N, C-alpha and C positions, 0 to 999 in steps of 0.2 A: 690616119688611114689604116684600115683594118687589113692586116696581112693574112688573117686566117679566114677561110671560107666557112660557111655555116655548117657544111657537112662535117668538116673536121672538128669543129667546136663541139657539136653534139656528141660525136663519138668519144671525145676526151672525157666528158662528164657523165657518160652513161654508167660507169662503174668499172671495177677492175676486170681486166680480161681474164678469162678462165683458161687454165692450161688444158690442153686436150687430154683426155683420159689415157693412163698408162696401163698397158696390159702387163699383169704380174706373171712372170715366168715361173713355172713350177719346177721345184728342185727335183733333180732326178732321184728316183727311189733307190735306196740302198739294197742291193741284191746280196751283198756279202753278209755272212752270219756274224752275230755279236760275239765279242771275245769272252770266253768263260774265265771265272776266278781261278787263279792257280791253286793247286792242292796245297794243304797245310804241310809245311816242312818242319824240321826239328826246332828251328828258332821260334816259330809260331806256337808250337806245342809247349815249349818251355815258358813262353810268355804267358800263355793261358794258365799253366800250372802255377806260375808265380802269383798271378792275380787271384786264383782260388785260394792259395795258401795265405795270401795277405788278408783276404776276406775272413778266413777262419781265425787268424790271429786277432783281427779287429773284434770279431764276435766274442772270442775267448777273453780278451782284455776287458770288453764291456761287461761280460758276466762277472769277472773278478771285481770290477769297480762297483757293480751293483751289490755283490756280496759284501764288499768292505763297507759300503754305505748302509747296508741293512743289517739284519741280525746275524747272518752267517749260519753255517750248518753245524751239526754236532761235531763232525770231524774237525772243523776249523777251530772250535773252542777247545776240543781235546788236544789238538796238536799244539796250540798256543800254551796251554797250561802245562803240558808235558815239557815244553822248552823252558818255561819259567821255573818249574819245580826245582831243578838242581841249583839254580841261581839263588832261590829263596833259601834252600837248605844250606848252601855254602855261607851265605850272609849271616844266617842265624848261628851257625857253628862258631863264628867268631866270638859270640857271647859266652859260649861254654869255655873256649880257650882263654878268654879274658878272665873269667871267674876262677879258673884253675891257676892261672899265672899269679894273680894277686894273693893267692893263699898257698903258694909254693915256697918252701924255705930256700934260702940262698939267692933270692931275687935281688938283682942289682939294677941301678939306673940304666946302665948300658944295655943289659939284656932286655929290660922292659921297653926301652925306647926302640930297640930292634923289633920287638913283638908288635908294638903300636904301628910302626912303619909298614910291617908286613900285613897287618890286619886292615889298615886303611887302604892299602893297595888292592887287596882282595875286594873290598867294597867298591872301589872304583872300577875294577875289572867287571864285577857283576853288573854295575850300572851300564858300562859300555856294551856288554853282551845283551842286556835287556833292551837297549836302544835299537838293536838290530832286529828285534822281533816285530812281527806284523800282527797285532791283535785284531780280532773281528771288530767291525765298526762300532758296535755298541759298547765295547770295552775300552775305547780310547781314553776316556777320562780316568777310569780305574787304572789303566796302565801308566798314566802319568803319575798317579799316586805311588805306584810301585817304584818308579824312577826316583821320585822324591825321597822315598824310604832309603834307597841305597845312598843317595847324596847326603842325607842327614847322618847316616852312620859313618860315611867317609869323613865328613866334616867334624863330627864329634871325636873320633879317634885321632884325627890330625890335630885338633885343638888340644886334646889331652897331652899329646907329646910336646907341643909348643909351650903349654902352661907349665908342665914339669920342668922344662929347660929353663924358663924364665924364673920360676920359683927357686930352683936350686942356685941359679946364678946370683939371684938377689938375696939369698939366705932368708927367704920368707918363713914366717912362723908356720907351724903345722896347721893352725886354725885358718890363717889367711889362704894358704895353699889349698886346703881342703875345700874351702868355700868356692874358690875359682874352679877347681877340678869338678866339683859337684855341678856347677853351672854348665861346664862342657858336657858332662855326662847326661844332663837332662835331654840332650838331643837324641841319645840312644833310646830313652823312654818314649820320647815323642815319635820316633820312627816306628816303634811298635804300635802306637795308636794309629798312625797313618796306615800301616799295613792292614791292621785288623778292621778299622772302620771304613777307610776310604778305598781300600783295595779288596780285601777278602769278602767283607759283607756286601759291598756294592756289586762285586762280580757274581757272588752267589745269588743275589736278588735278580740280576739280569738273566742268569741261567734259569731261575724259577719262572720269570716272566716269559721267557722264550720256550718254556716247557721242555727244557733239555735236562735229562736225567743221566746219572752215571758219570758225571764229570765233576771232579773234586778240585776246588781252588786251594792251592798250597798255602800253608801257614809259614810264618817267619817271625820268630820272637827272639830278639837278641839279648834282652835283659832277663836273665834266668831268675833273679831275685832282686826286689827293690833294694835290699840291704847292700848289694854289691856296689851300687852306684850312689849310695848315701854318703853324706858328708862324713859320718862316723867311719865308714869303711875306707873312704879315700884318705882320711886323715891318718889312719893306720898305715895305709900304703905309702904315703909320703914319708912318714917316720921311718918305715922299714927301708926305703930306698936310700935313706941317709945313714943307715946303720953301718958302722965300720966293720964289715965282714968281707972276707975274700978267700976263695978257695976252700970253703967249708970251715975255716978257722974263725970262730966267733969271739969277739972281745967284749968286755964289760960284764955286768951282772945280769943273768937271765934266770927265770924260775917262776914257779906257780905256788900258790898257797891255797889249800882247801879251806873254804869258809864254812860249809855245812851242807847237809843233805836233808831234803824234805820229801815226805810222802803226801801225795795229793789224790784225794778221792771225792767225787761229787762236789767239787768246789771248795772243799775244806783242806787246808794245808797243815800238816803235822810235822814239826821239826823232830828229827831223830837225834837221840843222845848217845854218845859213845860210852856213857857210864850207867844209864838207866834204861831198862827194857821199855820199848814203846810198842803199843798195839797198832798194827797196820791192817786196814781193811783192804781186802783184795777183791776187785771186781773188774769188769770189762774196761772201766775208765781209770783204773789206778795208774798213777804216774810217779816216778821218782826223779827229783830235780837235784843235781849236784852243782853247787855254786862254788866257784873258785875265782881267784884274782891273779893278775899278772904282778908278781912281786919283784920283778927285775926292773932294769932301766930301759928296756926296749920292748917293742911290740912283738908278739909271738904268733905263729901260724901253725895250723894242723896240730892242735893240742889234743891228744888222745885221752879219753876218760873211760875207765872200765868199772862196771858194777857187777858184783858177785853175790848170789844168794847161797848161804850156807845152812845146812841142816845137820845138827849134831857134829859140828866141826868139819863137815865135808861139803865141798862145792857141788851144788846141784843145778845151777844155772849161771851162765856168764854172758854178759852183753857189753859191747863197746861202741862208743860213738866218738866223733871227732868235731871239735869246735874249729871252724875255719881260721879264725884270727881273733886276737884280743889286743887291745891297746895297752900301752904302758900304764900301770896302776888301775886299770879298769877291771870290772867283774864280768864274768860270763857264766851261763848256765848250760850244763849238758843235760838234756832231757831223755829219759828212758820211759817209753810209753807202752811197751809190750813185754814186760818182764814175766818170764815163765816161773810160776811158783807151783811146784808139784804138791800133790795131796799129802805127801809125807811131811811137808813143812808146817801144816796146820796143827797147832797144839804142841809142837815139838820145840826143842831148844834151837832157835834159828837166829840168824844174824845177816846183816847186809854189810859187805865190804866195798869201799870205793877207793880208786887210785887214780891220781892225775899223773900221767906218764911224763917222764923226763923230757924237757925240751933241750934243744941244742945249746950247749954252753952252761947248763944248769949244774950247780955244784951241791946245793943243799936240797935233800930229798925227804927230810923228816917231817915236813909239813904238807906232804902231798897225799897222804892216805889216812883212812880211819875205818874202824869197824863198829857197827851199831847193833846191839842186841835188840831183837824184835819178837813180837808175838803176832803171827799171822792169823787173821780171822776172815771167813768168807763174808762177802757183802750180802745183806738180806735180799731175798728174791722178791 
């Protein structure tokens, strides 16, 4: 039985019923004026100033970064080298002091060890100061070479002190000690190569490439003479440090023996005779070589040699030179290259006198001097 009538059924399936349209109410218009932004107070001004300052710092830092990565200005290069120059000079001055010390009389193991400790500390300080420098970007690799130079010098001087201590404690022979010391000293020579080739020349080329003139790269040479760090020189040093001397009182036999004197001109050597007159040609290249030997039992230092030109029994020219050091039993040559021979000496009764000055502790002096009769003649023009 159908409980729904037809009219209701058709209305149910006709579709969803539509809601009656809703009228939208209009919002009331705002009649009140908008609120204006409050005026800037002290806090806002400070905040704005801080932002501006921060922006300037960022730009400045960026400019510095660009400058460090690039070539840099002339002022930057000049300032860097001005800061490096005193370090280079101090480091090199150690070489002069080293050379002077090993040829100074009265040197002892304690005093030399103190010197070595002071020199190595100075090289270390120069290294630390150089680390604080900020080179222009293109000089970074060259600057690293400068740092390596200071480290090599520090290591060499420190190793020399250690080697001397071990050699003395072990009673090493002079030959063995000299070989070990020469190996340590090679680092000093290597440091000069590093500075010259990897720092100075490289930095100079960079300045040229950047077209920067008027800026000088500092030099720094610690080995004043190759002979100073040679095995021969260091052997003498080791022997001297073992010499029983204290307070200026020298023990044992010390002395020098004059071997002979030669006149050298244009590659020809003529030995002078104390008994026979010898003709000596005088020209721009004339040289007199005085040969002597260490006749004592110990090495000697600062041996002074004097050469005198006499005419008719009167001295008309005197020159002196000093041989830095000589090993026990070894020979050395004192060279005189600019002897002044006056016109009065030509064709006159002339002679040359030489004298090896007394060394500390020397008792015998009769074999230190000689006088040679000569006939001076002018070199052909």
